[in-house]
N, C-alpha and C positions, 0 to 999 in steps of 0.2 A: 397475559401480555399478547397483544395482537401481532400475529405474524403476517407480514405483507409480502414476504418473499415468494416469488412465483405467481402471485395473483395480479400484480400491477406492474406497469413498466417502471424502469429506473427513474424516468422523469417524474412520474406520479409519486413514487415513494419519496424521492428527494423533495418534491414540492410539498407533500404532506408533512414531512419532518420539518422543513423550513417554516411552514405555516404554523405548526404546533409550537415551535420554539419562539416564533415571533409573537404569537398570541400570549404565551406564558410570560415572556419578558416584558412586553408592553403592558400587559395586564398587571403584573407586579409593580412596574414603575408607576402606573396610574394609581394603584392602591396605596403605595407608600407616599406618593405625592398628596393624595387626598388625606391620608392619615396625618401627614406633617402639617397640612393646612389646618386640620381640626385641632391639633395640639397647639399650633400657633395662636389660633383664635381663642382657644380656651385659656392659654397663659395670658394673653392680652386682656381678656375679660377679667380674669382673677386679679391681675395687676391693677386694672382700672378700678375694680371694686375696693381693693385695699387702699389704693391711692386716694379715693374719694372718702373712704370711711375713717382713715386714721386722723386727718385733721379735725373732723367732726368729733371723734371720740376724745381727742386730746383737749379740744376746747371745752367739751362737756365736763371732763374730769376737773379742769381748772375752775370751771364755774361752780360745780357742785361740791368740790372739796374745799374745806375751810383753809384760810391762810395759816401757814406754819403747822399744817396737819401732819401727823406722823404716818408711818406705814400701816398703822392699825385703823386708819380712817376707813370709811365706807363699811363699817361693821353693820350699820343700819342702812343696808342697801334696799331701799323701799321700791315698791312697784311704781310710785309716782315719779321717782327719779329715773327709773328704767324706761317708763313710757315716754318721757321727754326725749331720751336718746333714741328710742325706736322711731318716734315721729321724725326726728331730724335725718335719720338714715334711710327712710322709706321714700320712694318716688314711684313714678309710673312704670319704671323698669326694674325696680328691686324692692324687696320688702325685708325689714329687719325685725328680728325677734331677739329679746334679751333674756338670758338665763342667769339665775343667781349662782352662788358658789356650790349649791347642792344639785344643780342641773335642772331646777324647776323653772318654768316659764314665769317671768315677772311681767313682760309686756310684749304685745304684738303691734307692730307699727302700721298695719293696714287699717285705713280709714275709709277710703273711697272704693267703689265697686271696680273702677278701672285699674286699681292697683293690684299687682299679682298676689296670689295666696302663698302663704309659707308652707313648706313641706312638713310632714310629720317629723318631730325631732328624732334624731339618731343618737340614742343614749351613749353608744360606744364612742362615737366621734366627739360628742360633747364632753365626755369624761376625759378623752385624750387631750382636748383643748384646755380643759380645766387643769390638767397636769402640767401645763406650761408650753405645749407645742404651739408655735406661732403659725405654721403653714399647714393647716388642716383644711382640706378641700375634698369634696366628693359630689357625686351625682345622685339626685333623688327624683322621684316621679310624683307629679301633681296632676291629677285628672288625666293620667296616662300620657303625660308629656314630660320630657326631661327638663330638669331644673338644676342649675349649677349652684352649689352651696359652699359658702366661705365662712369659716369660723374664726373670730378674732378674740383672743383672751383679753379681759379687762384688768389692768394693773393700776395701782395708785399713781405710779410714775413709770416712765419707760424702763428705768433701771431696776425696778422692784421685781423680786421673784414671787411675790404674792399675787395670786389670781383670785379676784373676788366675784368674777362673773364672766359670761361669754356672750358676744354678740354674733348672732347668725344672720348673715345677709345672703339672700337667695335671689336669683334672677332667672326668668324663663330663657330657654334656649331657642325660642322661636326666631329671633332676629338672626342669630348666627346660623341656625338651621336653614333659614331661607337663603342666606348667602352661600352656605355650603351645598345646598341643594342645586342651585344654579351652577356652582363651580363643578359639582359632580357630573351634571348633565353635559357641560362643556368638555369635561375630562373624558367622559365615555364617548362623546362624539369624536373627539380627537383620537381616542384609542381605536375606535371602529374604522375611521378614515385611514389611520396609519396601517392597521392590519390589512384592510382591503387593498390599499395601494402597494403595501409591502408584499402581499401574496401575489398580486398581479405582476409586479416587477420581478419577484422571485421566480415565478414560473417562466416568465419571459427570459430571464437571465439563465435559468437552468436549461431551458430549451436551446438557447444559443450556445451554451457551453457543451451540451451533448450533441450538437449538430454534427460535429466531426466524428463522434462515435457512430452516428447513423450512417455517415459516409463509409466508415470502416465496415459496418454491417453489410452495406450494399456491396462493397468490394469483396468481402468474404463470400457472399452469394455468387458473385461472378467467378471468383476463383474456384468455387465448388463446381461450377459448370465447365471449368477447364480453361478459363481466360486468365493466364498468368501474367498478363500485361498490367493488371491492376496494381496500383501503388497508393499509399497514403500520402497526401499532399501537405499535411499539417506538421511536418517535421521541424519547422522553425519555432514551434511553441516550446516554452520552457517548463511547462507543467507536466503532470503525469500523462496527459493525453499525448503530448509531444513525444515523451519517452516511449509510450505504447506505439505511436506511429513509426518511430525509428525501428523498434523491435519487430513490428509487423512487416516492414519493408525487408528487413534482414531475413525474416522467416520465409517470406514469399520468394526472395532471391534463392534461398537454399532449396525450397520446395521445387521451384522451377528447374534448378540445376539437377535435383534428384530425379524429377520426372523425365527431363530430357536425357539424363544419363541412363535411366531405366529403359526409355524408348530406344535409344541407340544400342543398349546392351541386348535387348530382345531382338532387334533387327540384325545385329551382328552375329548373335548366337544362332539365329535361324539361318543366316547365310553360311555360317561356319559348319553347321550340321547338314545343310542342304548339299554342300559340295561333295562330301564323301557318299552321301546317299544317292546323289545323281550318278556318281561313278559306279556304285553298286548296281543301280538299276540298269545302267548301260551294259555292264558285264553280264548280268542275268539275261538281258534281252539277247545278247550274242549267243549265250549258251542255249536259250530256248529256241533260237532260230536254226539250231543244228550245229552250233559250235562245239557241243559236247561230243560230237562224233570225231572231231579232230583232236588227238591227244595234245598236240602243240598248242592249239588255241585254248583247250581246256586248262592246260597248265598255266598259260599266261593269264587267263581270266581269273583263275583261282588265286594266283599270287596278287593280282590287282585288287581283288575283293578282300583278301587278307590284309593288305596294306590299308585299304580304306576303313576296314573294321577296326584296326589298331588305332587309326586316326580318330575314329569316333570314340573309342574307349578312352584315349588320352584327353579328348575334349570333355567328356563326361566326368572323368576323374578330376580334372581341373575345376570344372563347375561345382562339383561336390566339395572340393577343397575351399573354394570361395564361399560357399554357403556355410560351411562349418566355421570358418574364421569370422564371418560377419555376424552369425547368430550366437555362437557359443564357443569362443576360442578357449581351448583348454591349454593353459600355460603353466608349466612347472619351472619356476625360476630357481637357479642355483648359481653359486659363485664359480666363475670360470676365469682362470688366468690365461690371458690371450697368448702370452709367450710360450705356454705349454700346449695350448689348444691347436695352434696353427701347424706346428710340425706334424702332429698326429693327423690333422685334416689333410695335409699335403699328401700323405701316404694314401688316404682314402680316395683322393681325387686323381690318383695316378692313371687309373683306367679311363676316367672321363676325359682327361686332357689329351690323350693320344699323341699327336705330333706337335703339341703346344706346350712349351716349358711353363711351369708354374713357379713364379718367383715370390718369396715371402720377404717383404720389406719390413723388418722388425721395428716396432715402435717401442714406447716406454713400457715398463712393467706396470700392469694394471689388472685389476680384477673387476669383472662386470657381472651383474646379476641378470641372467638371461636363460631362456629355455634352450638347452644344447641342441635338441633335435630341430627346433625352428631356426637356430643360427646356422646349422649345417645345411638345411634346406634353402635358406636365403642364399648362402654362398654357392651351392650347387646350381641354383637357378641363374645367378649372375655369371658363373663360369660357363654354363651352357650357352647363354646368349653371347658371351665374349668369343667362345670358340666358333660359334655359328657365323659370326660376322668378322672374323680375323683370318688373314692368310695363314697357310701352313707354316709352322716353325716360328711364328711370331709369339713372343712370350705374353703371358697374362700375369699381372702383378697384384698382390694383396698386401695392404699395409694398414696401419692405424696410428691415430694421434689423439691427444687429450684435448677436450673442450671443457667448458664450464659445466660440470655435473654430467657430462656425457663423454663417451668414447666414439670417435668417428672412424669407421672402417671404410676403406675404398677398394674397389676392384677395377683395375685399368687394363685396357687392351690397346693394341695398335692396329685396329681394324679400319673399316671404311668410314666410320663415324656417321653422324646424322645431320640432316638439315634442321633448321629451327622449327618449321611447321611440324616435322616428325617428332622432334625432341619434346615439344610442348604437349604432345598427346601420348608419349611413350608408355605411361602407366595406365592408360585406359584399356578396358577389356577388348580383346580381339583386334586392337589397332595394329599391333606389330605384324600380325599374320597377313594384313592387307597392304602393308606399306612397301615401298620400293626397296628398302634396305634389307628385306627378308630374303636372304639368299637360299635359305632352306625352309620349307614349309613347317610352321609350328602351330601351336594352338592359339597364340596371341594372348595367353593368360599368365605367362610366367612372371612378367614384371608386375602385373596386377596382384598376383599372389604374394610376391615379394614385398610389395608396399603394405599389404594387409598384415603380413606376418611381422613386419617391422613396427608398424603402428600399434599392433596388439601388445607389444612389449614396451610401449611408451616411447618409441623412437620415431625418427623421421627419415625420409629417403629423398634423394635428388640425383640428378646426373648432369654431367658436362660433356659436350660432344661437339665436334666440328667435322665437316666433310673431309675425309682423307687424313684426319689426325687422331682417330680413335675415339673411344668413349670411356669415361670414368664415372662409375656409380658410387655415390657416397651414402652411407646410412649410419645412423647413430643408435647407441644403446646406453641406457642409464647405468651409473655405477652400481 
Protein backbone atom coordinates (compact mmCIF):
# COMPACT_ATOMS: atom_id res chain seq x y z
CA UNK A 1 0.00 0.00 0.00
CA UNK A 2 1.38 3.40 -1.00
CA UNK A 3 1.82 5.76 1.90
CA UNK A 4 1.38 9.39 0.83
CA UNK A 5 1.42 10.86 4.31
CA UNK A 6 4.13 13.45 4.74
CA UNK A 7 5.21 13.37 1.07
CA UNK A 8 2.51 15.46 -0.56
CA UNK A 9 0.20 18.28 0.42
CA UNK A 10 -3.31 17.61 1.67
CA UNK A 11 -4.70 19.06 -1.57
CA UNK A 12 -2.59 16.65 -3.64
CA UNK A 13 -3.54 13.63 -1.54
CA UNK A 14 -7.25 14.44 -1.64
CA UNK A 15 -7.04 15.15 -5.36
CA UNK A 16 -5.30 11.84 -6.08
CA UNK A 17 -7.81 9.95 -3.95
CA UNK A 18 -10.71 11.70 -5.70
CA UNK A 19 -9.20 10.99 -9.13
CA UNK A 20 -8.66 7.32 -8.27
CA UNK A 21 -12.23 6.91 -7.04
CA UNK A 22 -13.58 8.74 -10.09
CA UNK A 23 -11.56 6.60 -12.52
CA UNK A 24 -12.62 3.36 -10.80
CA UNK A 25 -16.30 4.31 -10.59
CA UNK A 26 -16.58 5.68 -14.14
CA UNK A 27 -14.52 2.78 -15.50
CA UNK A 28 -16.79 0.23 -13.80
CA UNK A 29 -19.90 2.01 -15.05
CA UNK A 30 -18.48 2.03 -18.58
CA UNK A 31 -17.57 -1.65 -18.38
CA UNK A 32 -21.00 -2.75 -17.13
CA UNK A 33 -22.70 -0.53 -19.71
CA UNK A 34 -20.66 -2.17 -22.48
CA UNK A 35 -21.34 -5.63 -21.05
CA UNK A 36 -25.09 -4.95 -20.89
CA UNK A 37 -25.12 -3.76 -24.52
CA UNK A 38 -23.22 -6.92 -25.50
CA UNK A 39 -25.78 -9.07 -23.70
CA UNK A 40 -28.66 -7.14 -25.25
CA UNK A 41 -27.30 -7.55 -28.79
CA UNK A 42 -26.61 -11.21 -28.18
CA UNK A 43 -30.12 -11.89 -26.85
CA UNK A 44 -31.67 -9.95 -29.72
CA UNK A 45 -29.63 -11.91 -32.26
CA UNK A 46 -30.57 -15.23 -30.64
CA UNK A 47 -34.24 -14.24 -30.58
CA UNK A 48 -34.00 -13.16 -34.23
CA UNK A 49 -32.41 -16.45 -35.33
CA UNK A 50 -35.01 -18.51 -33.48
CA UNK A 51 -37.88 -16.35 -34.73
CA UNK A 52 -36.72 -16.78 -38.34
CA UNK A 53 -35.95 -20.51 -37.98
CA UNK A 54 -39.05 -21.79 -36.21
CA UNK A 55 -41.61 -20.99 -38.98
CA UNK A 56 -39.29 -22.52 -41.56
CA UNK A 57 -38.82 -25.67 -39.46
CA UNK A 58 -42.54 -25.91 -38.76
CA UNK A 59 -43.42 -25.62 -42.44
CA UNK A 60 -40.70 -28.13 -43.38
CA UNK A 61 -42.07 -30.68 -40.88
CA UNK A 62 -45.59 -30.26 -42.27
CA UNK A 63 -44.30 -30.72 -45.80
CA UNK A 64 -42.09 -33.72 -45.16
CA UNK A 65 -44.31 -35.47 -42.63
CA UNK A 66 -47.13 -37.65 -44.08
CA UNK A 67 -50.72 -36.79 -43.29
CA UNK A 68 -52.00 -38.54 -40.12
CA UNK A 69 -48.43 -39.58 -39.29
CA UNK A 70 -47.74 -40.72 -35.76
CA UNK A 71 -45.02 -39.70 -33.36
CA UNK A 72 -42.87 -42.47 -34.84
CA UNK A 73 -42.55 -40.60 -38.11
CA UNK A 74 -39.19 -39.44 -39.44
CA UNK A 75 -37.60 -42.66 -38.48
CA UNK A 76 -36.13 -42.56 -41.97
CA UNK A 77 -34.60 -39.07 -41.52
CA UNK A 78 -32.58 -38.93 -44.71
CA UNK A 79 -29.81 -36.56 -45.76
CA UNK A 80 -31.94 -35.38 -48.69
CA UNK A 81 -34.71 -34.23 -46.37
CA UNK A 82 -32.14 -32.61 -44.02
CA UNK A 83 -30.40 -30.82 -46.92
CA UNK A 84 -33.65 -29.23 -48.01
CA UNK A 85 -34.13 -27.79 -44.47
CA UNK A 86 -30.49 -26.65 -44.27
CA UNK A 87 -30.81 -24.77 -47.58
CA UNK A 88 -33.98 -23.01 -46.42
CA UNK A 89 -32.31 -21.82 -43.17
CA UNK A 90 -29.02 -20.65 -44.72
CA UNK A 91 -28.49 -17.07 -45.90
CA UNK A 92 -25.66 -14.62 -46.37
CA UNK A 93 -25.72 -13.94 -42.61
CA UNK A 94 -26.30 -17.42 -41.19
CA UNK A 95 -25.56 -21.01 -42.04
CA UNK A 96 -27.53 -24.08 -40.95
CA UNK A 97 -26.23 -27.59 -40.27
CA UNK A 98 -28.63 -30.47 -39.59
CA UNK A 99 -27.74 -33.39 -37.30
CA UNK A 100 -29.61 -36.66 -36.92
CA UNK A 101 -30.68 -38.25 -33.65
CA UNK A 102 -27.18 -39.71 -33.18
CA UNK A 103 -25.45 -36.34 -33.48
CA UNK A 104 -24.02 -36.98 -36.96
CA UNK A 105 -24.09 -34.35 -39.69
CA UNK A 106 -26.73 -35.02 -42.32
CA UNK A 107 -26.56 -31.73 -44.23
CA UNK A 108 -24.61 -28.45 -44.41
CA UNK A 109 -26.54 -25.54 -45.87
CA UNK A 110 -23.59 -23.59 -47.25
CA UNK A 111 -23.69 -23.36 -51.07
CA UNK A 112 -22.13 -20.04 -52.03
CA UNK A 113 -18.70 -18.64 -51.11
CA UNK A 114 -20.17 -15.50 -49.59
CA UNK A 115 -22.19 -17.55 -47.14
CA UNK A 116 -20.55 -18.03 -43.70
CA UNK A 117 -18.85 -21.28 -42.72
CA UNK A 118 -20.24 -23.44 -39.98
CA UNK A 119 -18.13 -24.03 -36.86
CA UNK A 120 -16.85 -27.44 -35.87
CA UNK A 121 -19.66 -29.32 -34.09
CA UNK A 122 -19.66 -29.25 -30.29
CA UNK A 123 -20.65 -32.78 -29.33
CA UNK A 124 -21.56 -31.89 -25.74
CA UNK A 125 -23.88 -29.10 -26.81
CA UNK A 126 -25.50 -31.21 -29.53
CA UNK A 127 -26.08 -34.02 -27.06
CA UNK A 128 -27.65 -31.53 -24.64
CA UNK A 129 -30.00 -30.29 -27.38
CA UNK A 130 -30.90 -33.86 -28.38
CA UNK A 131 -31.88 -34.51 -24.79
CA UNK A 132 -34.69 -31.96 -25.19
CA UNK A 133 -33.22 -28.59 -24.12
CA UNK A 134 -34.70 -25.86 -26.28
CA UNK A 135 -32.41 -22.96 -25.28
CA UNK A 136 -28.91 -24.16 -26.14
CA UNK A 137 -26.64 -21.33 -27.25
CA UNK A 138 -22.87 -20.94 -27.20
CA UNK A 139 -19.93 -19.16 -28.82
CA UNK A 140 -17.50 -20.84 -31.21
CA UNK A 141 -14.51 -19.73 -33.29
CA UNK A 142 -14.28 -19.93 -37.10
CA UNK A 143 -11.06 -18.69 -38.66
CA UNK A 144 -10.22 -17.06 -35.31
CA UNK A 145 -13.43 -15.05 -35.37
CA UNK A 146 -16.29 -15.40 -32.89
CA UNK A 147 -19.47 -17.07 -34.11
CA UNK A 148 -22.81 -17.24 -32.30
CA UNK A 149 -24.32 -20.75 -32.40
CA UNK A 150 -27.97 -21.60 -31.72
CA UNK A 151 -29.20 -25.21 -31.49
CA UNK A 152 -32.88 -26.03 -32.16
CA UNK A 153 -34.17 -29.58 -31.49
CA UNK A 154 -36.39 -31.14 -34.20
CA UNK A 155 -39.66 -32.73 -33.04
CA UNK A 156 -42.49 -34.34 -35.02
CA UNK A 157 -44.80 -31.70 -33.53
CA UNK A 158 -44.36 -28.92 -30.98
CA UNK A 159 -45.97 -30.99 -28.18
CA UNK A 160 -43.90 -34.07 -28.80
CA UNK A 161 -41.15 -35.11 -26.40
CA UNK A 162 -39.31 -37.07 -29.10
CA UNK A 163 -36.30 -35.34 -30.69
CA UNK A 164 -35.20 -36.88 -33.99
CA UNK A 165 -32.56 -34.30 -34.89
CA UNK A 166 -30.97 -30.91 -34.26
CA UNK A 167 -30.59 -27.83 -36.41
CA UNK A 168 -27.45 -25.77 -35.77
CA UNK A 169 -27.70 -22.17 -36.93
CA UNK A 170 -24.55 -20.05 -36.65
CA UNK A 171 -23.95 -16.42 -37.54
CA UNK A 172 -20.70 -14.43 -37.53
CA UNK A 173 -20.33 -11.74 -34.90
CA UNK A 174 -18.79 -9.28 -37.33
CA UNK A 175 -21.87 -7.08 -37.65
CA UNK A 176 -22.52 -6.88 -33.93
CA UNK A 177 -18.79 -6.59 -33.28
CA UNK A 178 -18.59 -3.59 -35.58
CA UNK A 179 -21.45 -1.89 -33.75
CA UNK A 180 -20.03 -2.74 -30.35
CA UNK A 181 -16.59 -1.57 -31.43
CA UNK A 182 -17.88 1.90 -32.26
CA UNK A 183 -20.00 1.94 -29.13
CA UNK A 184 -16.94 0.96 -27.07
CA UNK A 185 -14.88 3.76 -28.62
CA UNK A 186 -17.61 6.30 -27.85
CA UNK A 187 -17.91 4.85 -24.36
CA UNK A 188 -14.18 5.20 -23.65
CA UNK A 189 -14.10 8.71 -25.11
CA UNK A 190 -16.95 9.63 -22.76
CA UNK A 191 -15.15 7.98 -19.83
CA UNK A 192 -11.90 9.83 -20.57
CA UNK A 193 -13.70 13.17 -20.91
CA UNK A 194 -15.64 12.60 -17.68
CA UNK A 195 -12.45 11.64 -15.83
CA UNK A 196 -10.47 14.62 -17.15
CA UNK A 197 -13.24 17.14 -16.46
CA UNK A 198 -14.04 15.50 -13.12
CA UNK A 199 -10.40 15.55 -11.99
CA UNK A 200 -9.95 19.18 -13.06
CA UNK A 201 -13.15 20.21 -11.31
CA UNK A 202 -12.25 18.06 -8.29
CA UNK A 203 -8.84 19.67 -7.87
CA UNK A 204 -10.43 23.08 -8.30
CA UNK A 205 -13.13 22.31 -5.74
CA UNK A 206 -10.64 20.81 -3.27
CA UNK A 207 -8.39 23.86 -3.64
CA UNK A 208 -11.35 26.14 -3.02
CA UNK A 209 -12.40 24.10 0.02
CA UNK A 210 -8.87 24.15 1.48
CA UNK A 211 -8.39 27.88 0.84
CA UNK A 212 -9.63 28.66 4.34
CA UNK A 213 -7.19 26.12 5.79
CA UNK A 214 -4.38 27.96 4.02
CA UNK A 215 -5.57 31.16 5.67
CA UNK A 216 -5.45 29.41 9.04
CA UNK A 217 -1.89 28.29 8.28
CA UNK A 218 -0.87 31.86 7.50
CA UNK A 219 -2.59 33.08 10.68
CA UNK A 220 -0.72 30.45 12.73
CA UNK A 221 2.55 31.67 11.25
CA UNK A 222 1.75 35.26 12.22
CA UNK A 223 0.76 34.17 15.73
CA UNK A 224 4.06 32.31 16.04
CA UNK A 225 5.76 35.66 15.32
CA UNK A 226 3.82 37.24 18.18
CA UNK A 227 0.87 38.81 16.36
CA UNK A 228 -2.13 37.77 18.48
CA UNK A 229 -4.54 39.96 16.52
CA UNK A 230 -4.93 37.23 13.90
CA UNK A 231 -8.37 35.55 13.83
CA UNK A 232 -10.12 33.07 11.54
CA UNK A 233 -12.84 34.75 9.47
CA UNK A 234 -14.68 31.63 8.27
CA UNK A 235 -16.66 31.10 11.47
CA UNK A 236 -19.99 31.21 9.58
CA UNK A 237 -19.26 27.94 7.80
CA UNK A 238 -21.31 25.00 9.06
CA UNK A 239 -18.80 22.28 8.20
CA UNK A 240 -15.74 20.98 10.05
CA UNK A 241 -13.61 23.91 8.82
CA UNK A 242 -16.09 26.33 10.38
CA UNK A 243 -15.89 24.40 13.66
CA UNK A 244 -12.10 24.47 13.42
CA UNK A 245 -12.20 28.23 12.86
CA UNK A 246 -14.35 28.77 15.96
CA UNK A 247 -12.04 26.57 18.05
CA UNK A 248 -9.02 28.36 16.57
CA UNK A 249 -10.36 31.76 17.60
CA UNK A 250 -11.13 30.51 21.11
CA UNK A 251 -7.61 29.09 21.37
CA UNK A 252 -6.02 32.35 20.19
CA UNK A 253 -8.12 34.36 22.65
CA UNK A 254 -6.93 32.14 25.48
CA UNK A 255 -3.32 32.23 24.28
CA UNK A 256 -3.44 36.01 24.05
CA UNK A 257 -4.84 36.18 27.56
CA UNK A 258 -2.18 33.80 28.88
CA UNK A 259 0.66 35.71 27.26
CA UNK A 260 -0.66 39.06 28.42
CA UNK A 261 -1.16 37.64 31.90
CA UNK A 262 2.35 36.21 31.87
CA UNK A 263 3.75 39.51 30.63
CA UNK A 264 1.96 41.44 33.36
CA UNK A 265 2.96 38.84 35.94
CA UNK A 266 6.65 39.10 35.05
CA UNK A 267 6.50 42.89 35.06
CA UNK A 268 4.66 43.00 38.38
CA UNK A 269 6.93 40.38 39.94
CA UNK A 270 10.01 42.33 38.84
CA UNK A 271 8.51 45.52 40.28
CA UNK A 272 7.55 43.78 43.51
CA UNK A 273 11.05 42.35 43.96
CA UNK A 274 12.74 45.55 42.89
CA UNK A 275 11.14 47.63 45.66
CA UNK A 276 12.72 45.78 48.65
CA UNK A 277 15.98 45.35 46.75
CA UNK A 278 16.12 49.11 46.19
CA UNK A 279 15.52 49.63 49.90
CA UNK A 280 18.30 47.18 50.76
CA UNK A 281 20.70 48.92 48.39
CA UNK A 282 19.88 52.31 49.91
CA UNK A 283 20.49 51.02 53.44
CA UNK A 284 23.77 49.43 52.40
CA UNK A 285 24.90 52.65 50.72
CA UNK A 286 24.23 54.58 53.96
CA UNK A 287 26.28 52.06 55.92
CA UNK A 288 29.10 52.11 53.38
CA UNK A 289 29.28 55.90 53.55
CA UNK A 290 30.03 55.83 57.24
CA UNK A 291 26.69 55.16 58.77
CA UNK A 292 28.10 52.06 60.44
CA UNK A 293 30.06 54.37 62.80
CA UNK A 294 26.82 55.74 64.22
CA UNK A 295 25.15 53.09 66.41
CA UNK A 296 21.72 54.72 66.00
CA UNK A 297 21.98 54.82 62.19
CA UNK A 298 23.35 51.30 62.12
CA UNK A 299 20.45 50.03 64.22
CA UNK A 300 17.87 51.82 62.08
CA UNK A 301 19.41 50.59 58.80
CA UNK A 302 19.67 47.03 60.11
CA UNK A 303 15.99 46.97 61.06
CA UNK A 304 15.04 48.41 57.67
CA UNK A 305 17.09 45.77 55.86
CA UNK A 306 15.60 43.04 58.03
CA UNK A 307 12.11 44.24 57.11
CA UNK A 308 12.92 44.30 53.41
CA UNK A 309 14.50 40.82 53.58
CA UNK A 310 11.34 39.48 55.25
CA UNK A 311 9.29 41.08 52.51
CA UNK A 312 11.45 39.36 49.88
CA UNK A 313 11.07 36.02 51.66
CA UNK A 314 7.28 36.40 51.76
CA UNK A 315 7.15 37.22 48.06
CA UNK A 316 9.38 34.25 47.17
CA UNK A 317 7.36 31.88 49.34
CA UNK A 318 4.13 33.02 47.69
CA UNK A 319 5.66 32.62 44.24
CA UNK A 320 6.77 29.10 45.15
CA UNK A 321 3.27 28.39 46.40
CA UNK A 322 1.79 29.55 43.10
CA UNK A 323 4.22 27.35 41.17
CA UNK A 324 3.37 24.27 43.24
CA UNK A 325 -0.37 24.75 42.84
CA UNK A 326 -0.18 25.39 39.10
CA UNK A 327 2.20 22.53 38.28
CA UNK A 328 1.46 19.72 40.73
CA UNK A 329 -1.21 20.42 43.35
CA UNK A 330 -1.03 17.73 46.04
CA UNK A 331 -4.56 17.44 47.38
CA UNK A 332 -5.66 14.93 49.97
CA UNK A 333 -9.43 15.13 50.22
CA UNK A 334 -11.28 13.89 53.28
CA UNK A 335 -14.83 14.28 54.58
CA UNK A 336 -15.18 17.32 56.84
CA UNK A 337 -18.32 18.30 58.77
CA UNK A 338 -18.42 22.10 58.58
CA UNK A 339 -20.41 22.52 61.82
CA UNK A 340 -17.56 20.72 63.64
CA UNK A 341 -14.72 22.28 61.63
CA UNK A 342 -15.46 25.99 62.18
CA UNK A 343 -15.53 26.03 66.02
CA UNK A 344 -12.07 24.44 66.02
CA UNK A 345 -10.88 26.84 63.33
CA UNK A 346 -12.22 29.81 65.33
CA UNK A 347 -9.85 28.88 68.16
CA UNK A 348 -6.91 28.61 65.72
CA UNK A 349 -7.67 32.05 64.26
CA UNK A 350 -7.84 33.75 67.69
CA UNK A 351 -4.29 35.11 67.53
CA UNK A 352 -4.69 36.22 63.91
CA UNK A 353 -7.87 38.20 64.55
CA UNK A 354 -6.32 40.44 67.30
CA UNK A 355 -8.88 43.24 67.85
CA UNK A 356 -11.42 41.91 65.26
CA UNK A 357 -14.21 39.60 66.50
CA UNK A 358 -14.68 36.43 64.42
CA UNK A 359 -18.35 35.51 64.05
CA UNK A 360 -19.43 32.05 62.83
CA UNK A 361 -22.81 32.22 61.10
CA UNK A 362 -23.81 28.56 61.30
CA UNK A 363 -25.32 27.04 58.17
CA UNK A 364 -26.93 23.64 57.54
CA UNK A 365 -25.34 20.37 58.56
CA UNK A 366 -23.23 19.24 55.64
CA UNK A 367 -20.12 17.19 54.93
CA UNK A 368 -17.71 18.32 52.21
CA UNK A 369 -14.85 16.48 50.55
CA UNK A 370 -11.87 18.80 50.78
CA UNK A 371 -8.23 19.08 51.78
CA UNK A 372 -8.28 20.31 55.37
CA UNK A 373 -4.94 22.13 55.13
CA UNK A 374 -5.95 23.92 51.94
CA UNK A 375 -9.32 24.90 53.43
CA UNK A 376 -7.59 26.37 56.48
CA UNK A 377 -5.09 28.22 54.28
CA UNK A 378 -7.93 29.66 52.15
CA UNK A 379 -9.72 30.92 55.27
CA UNK A 380 -6.51 32.35 56.81
CA UNK A 381 -5.77 34.24 53.57
CA UNK A 382 -9.28 35.68 53.43
CA UNK A 383 -9.24 36.61 57.13
CA UNK A 384 -5.85 38.27 56.73
CA UNK A 385 -7.20 40.44 53.89
CA UNK A 386 -10.36 41.24 55.86
CA UNK A 387 -8.38 42.37 58.92
CA UNK A 388 -5.99 44.44 56.81
CA UNK A 389 -8.81 46.43 55.25
CA UNK A 390 -11.24 46.67 58.22
CA UNK A 391 -11.30 49.20 61.08
CA UNK A 392 -10.38 47.96 64.58
CA UNK A 393 -13.14 46.12 66.47
CA UNK A 394 -15.16 45.54 63.30
CA UNK A 395 -16.27 41.89 63.14
CA UNK A 396 -15.47 39.40 60.38
CA UNK A 397 -18.19 36.82 59.63
CA UNK A 398 -17.84 33.30 58.22
CA UNK A 399 -20.91 31.35 57.10
CA UNK A 400 -22.05 28.74 54.59
CA UNK A 401 -25.09 27.56 52.64
CA UNK A 402 -26.03 24.74 50.28
CA UNK A 403 -26.07 25.01 46.50
CA UNK A 404 -26.66 22.35 43.87
CA UNK A 405 -23.79 19.84 44.38
CA UNK A 406 -21.73 22.50 46.16
CA UNK A 407 -21.37 24.25 49.52
CA UNK A 408 -20.82 28.00 49.33
CA UNK A 409 -18.70 29.49 52.14
CA UNK A 410 -18.46 33.26 52.57
CA UNK A 411 -16.11 35.54 54.51
CA UNK A 412 -17.52 39.06 55.09
CA UNK A 413 -15.96 42.18 56.58
CA UNK A 414 -17.19 45.70 57.26
CA UNK A 415 -14.15 47.42 55.83
CA UNK A 416 -13.51 50.04 53.20
CA UNK A 417 -14.67 47.93 50.25
CA UNK A 418 -13.49 48.18 46.66
CA UNK A 419 -14.33 50.12 43.55
CA UNK A 420 -15.37 48.22 40.41
CA UNK A 421 -12.06 48.62 38.53
CA UNK A 422 -10.22 47.20 41.57
CA UNK A 423 -12.78 44.45 42.20
CA UNK A 424 -12.50 43.17 38.62
CA UNK A 425 -8.73 42.59 39.03
CA UNK A 426 -8.62 41.50 42.68
CA UNK A 427 -7.52 37.93 41.90
CA UNK A 428 -4.69 38.92 39.56
CA UNK A 429 -1.11 38.44 40.85
CA UNK A 430 0.46 41.52 42.55
CA UNK A 431 -2.59 43.66 41.82
CA UNK A 432 -3.68 44.20 45.41
CA UNK A 433 -0.21 45.28 46.56
CA UNK A 434 -0.31 48.13 43.99
CA UNK A 435 -3.92 49.23 44.48
CA UNK A 436 -5.21 52.13 46.48
CA UNK A 437 -7.19 50.02 48.92
CA UNK A 438 -4.01 48.42 50.31
CA UNK A 439 -3.63 50.06 53.70
CA UNK A 440 -0.79 47.77 54.64
CA UNK A 441 1.84 46.51 52.25
CA UNK A 442 1.41 42.87 51.25
CA UNK A 443 2.71 40.56 48.53
CA UNK A 444 -0.31 40.91 46.28
CA UNK A 445 -0.51 37.12 45.87
CA UNK A 446 -2.90 36.15 48.68
CA UNK A 447 -6.10 36.21 46.66
CA UNK A 448 -4.34 34.64 43.67
CA UNK A 449 -3.23 31.73 45.85
CA UNK A 450 -6.70 31.48 47.35
CA UNK A 451 -8.23 31.25 43.87
CA UNK A 452 -5.78 28.51 42.81
CA UNK A 453 -6.35 26.52 46.01
CA UNK A 454 -10.12 26.71 45.53
CA UNK A 455 -10.04 25.72 41.86
CA UNK A 456 -7.60 22.87 42.60
CA UNK A 457 -10.37 21.29 44.68
CA UNK A 458 -13.01 21.72 41.97
CA UNK A 459 -14.54 24.91 43.37
CA UNK A 460 -14.98 28.51 42.29
CA UNK A 461 -14.41 31.88 43.96
CA UNK A 462 -15.89 35.35 43.55
CA UNK A 463 -16.32 38.52 45.60
CA UNK A 464 -18.85 41.28 46.11
CA UNK A 465 -17.77 44.69 47.33
CA UNK A 466 -18.79 48.32 47.31
CA UNK A 467 -16.83 51.35 48.55
CA UNK A 468 -17.54 51.92 52.23
CA UNK A 469 -19.77 48.82 52.55
CA UNK A 470 -17.22 46.09 53.08
CA UNK A 471 -16.28 43.03 51.06
CA UNK A 472 -17.64 39.49 50.92
CA UNK A 473 -15.67 36.66 49.29
CA UNK A 474 -17.64 33.56 48.25
CA UNK A 475 -15.99 30.25 47.41
CA UNK A 476 -17.54 26.84 46.74
CA UNK A 477 -16.48 23.29 47.57
CA UNK A 478 -18.04 20.10 46.16
CA UNK A 479 -19.88 17.65 48.42
